[in-house]
N, C-alpha and C positions, 0 to 999 in steps of 0.2 A: 504493500500500500504506500502510495506517494505521500510523504510528510510535508506539511506546510512549512515554509520558512519560519523561523522563530519570531521575527518581528511582525510578520503578517498574522500569525496565530495570536500573538499578544494583542495586536490591534483589534482583531475580531472579538476577543474576550472582553476587552475594555468596552467595546460597543454594546455587548450584551448586558454588561453591568450597568452602563448608563441607561439603557432602555428599561431595565428593571427598576432602577431608582426613579425614573420618570413615571412609571405606572403605579408605584407604591402609594403615593398620596391619593390616587383615585380609588384604590382598594380600601383604604382605611375608613372613609366615611361609610362605606357599605357595611363594614362590621359594626361601626358605632350606631348605625340606624337600625340594627336588628338585635336589640337587647332581649334577654330572656323575659318571657311573658310573666307578668305579676300573678301571684297566687290569689285564690279566693276561697274563703271558708263559708260554708252554708250550714245553718242549723234548721232542721225541720221537726215539728212535732205534730202528729196526727192523733187526735183523741176524740173519737166519736162519742157524742152525748155530753161533751163538756162545752164550756163557753169561754174562749173560742175553741172550735174543733181543729182549726188549722193555723199553724204559725210557721212562717218561714222568714229567716233573716240571713242576709248575705253581707259579708264584709270583705273588701278588697285590701290586699297588702299595701297598695300604693295610693289609696284614696281615703279621704275622710268622709266621703259620702257612701253610705251603704244603702241597702234596699230591704224593705220589710213588707210582709203580707200577713194580715191577721183577719180571719173571717170564719164563718161557718162553711161546712163542706158544700152545701147546696147554693152558696152565693157565688157570684161571678168572680173568677180570679183576677188579680191585678195588684201589682206591687207599687210602693211609694218610696221616695228617698227619705233618708234621715241622716243626721250628722253624728259622727263618732270621733272622739279625740284621738290624738296620736298615742297617748298613754294607754288608753283602753284597747286600741287596735294592737299595740305592741304586746299587751298582756294576752289577748286572744291568740295571736300567732305564736307567742311563747308557749302557751299551754298546748296548742296543737303540735308544736315541735316535740314537747315531752311525750305526746301520744303518737309520735312517729308519723305525723300527718295522716293518722287513722288507717295506715296500711297494715292489714292483717291484725287488727285490734278487736278482740272479743271482750267487750266491756260489760255485757249483761251478767247478772249474778246467777242466772239459770236456776232460779228457785220458784216455787209456786207461791207467787204473791199477787196482789190485786193488779189489774191492768191500769197502768198509770200513763198510758199513751205511748205510741211508738216514737222514739227520738232518733234522729239521724244526724251525724256529723259527716260532712263531705268536704274534701280537699280537692281543688282543681288548679292545675298549673299547666298551661300549654295543652298538650293532648293527654296529660296524665291525670287520673282521678282516683281517689281512694275514699271509701265511705264505710261507716260502721253504724249499726242499728242496735238499739237496746230499749228495754222497758224500765229497768232500774239498775243502777251500777253503784259499786262501792269504791270505784277508782277515784282517787283524790283529784288529779288534774281534770278528769272528765266531769266530775261534779262541780268543780270551780267554773269550768267552761259552760256547763249547763246553767248554773246560776247567773252567769253574765248574760247569756242569750235570753233566758226567761225573764231576767230583769229588764233587758232592753225591750222585750215585748210588752211587759207590764207598763213600762215608761211610756211607750207609744200609745198604749190604750188610754192612759191618763191624759195624754196630750189630746187624743181624739175626743174623749169624753168632755173635757173642759171646752174644747173648741165648739162642740155641738151645743153644749149648754149655753155658751156665750151667745150663740146665734138664735137658738130656738126655745130655750127654757131658762130664762134669767133667774127665776125663783129657785131653780134646782142647782144653781152654781155652787151654793154653799155646801150642799151634800157631796158634790163632786170634789170640792176642795178637802172635805173631811176624809174622803177615801184616799186622796193623794197623800194627805198628811199621815194617815195611818201606815201606808206603805213606806213613806219616808222615815217614820220613826223606827220601822223594822229593818231599815237598810236594804230594801229589796231592789232598789233601782241603782244601776251603776253610775248614771250621769243625770241626776234629777235637775241639775242646774239648767238643762236644756229647756225647762219649762218656765224659766224666769221671765221671758218676754210675755208669755200669756198671763202670768201672775201680775206683772206690771200693768197690763191692759185692764185687768179686772179691778185692781186697786184704784185706778184713776178714772174709772167709768162710773158716773153718778147714776146710771140706769140700774146698777146692781145694788142690792140691799147693803146697808152699812156693815153688817156682821161679815158678809162675804168679802167686802172690800178690805176690811181690817185683817181678816184671816189671810187673804192673798198677799197683803203688804208684809205681814209678819213672816209668812213662808218665804217670800222673795228675799227679805233681809237675812233670814236664817241661811238660805242657800248661798248668798253672797259671802257670808262669813266663813263658810266651810272651805 
């Protein structure tokens, strides 16, 4: 085989290197534009005969806006957005990591106990999905995660109830505030401060009875101090 002269071979090699250096900047943005897809965690509870019968809450790893759906099973489906803080979102994903993102996780106690509703934790990222279902569990991280999601559902129910009473049942607003206060005292809601804007509206609206306005003001002040 005929060998190229040394100078010619070196010249051609230099040309190839320069061509690769020229193409490299064009390839880099392509890699940067294709990051790994963010993960999403979804909690679902189906409990026929309860109220509500269906709860579904989704939280994304890269967004402070989640989605929730709370209804009876015979009602039309449809989700709505809600806000979740960085801290709570980090806690949710931290607990999911402890549970290995629900991959091959058997959380149920497998004992004969009352039906408490079928709960599902689901992890999705890109084309990968893992989920686990249970009725009742003794697993500590799973119970913490369950309390957070059920607390978020309860929180959204209070928001919806107060909003409805403000529009259609002003005399019933105090009863709705009492229900909210009861759950607040028991620490059942992870981020009750999300309701401060509603409480402020009630406390400043002269169309509501004085006892409701005062209760709303007290609750709002209490949440701001927390």
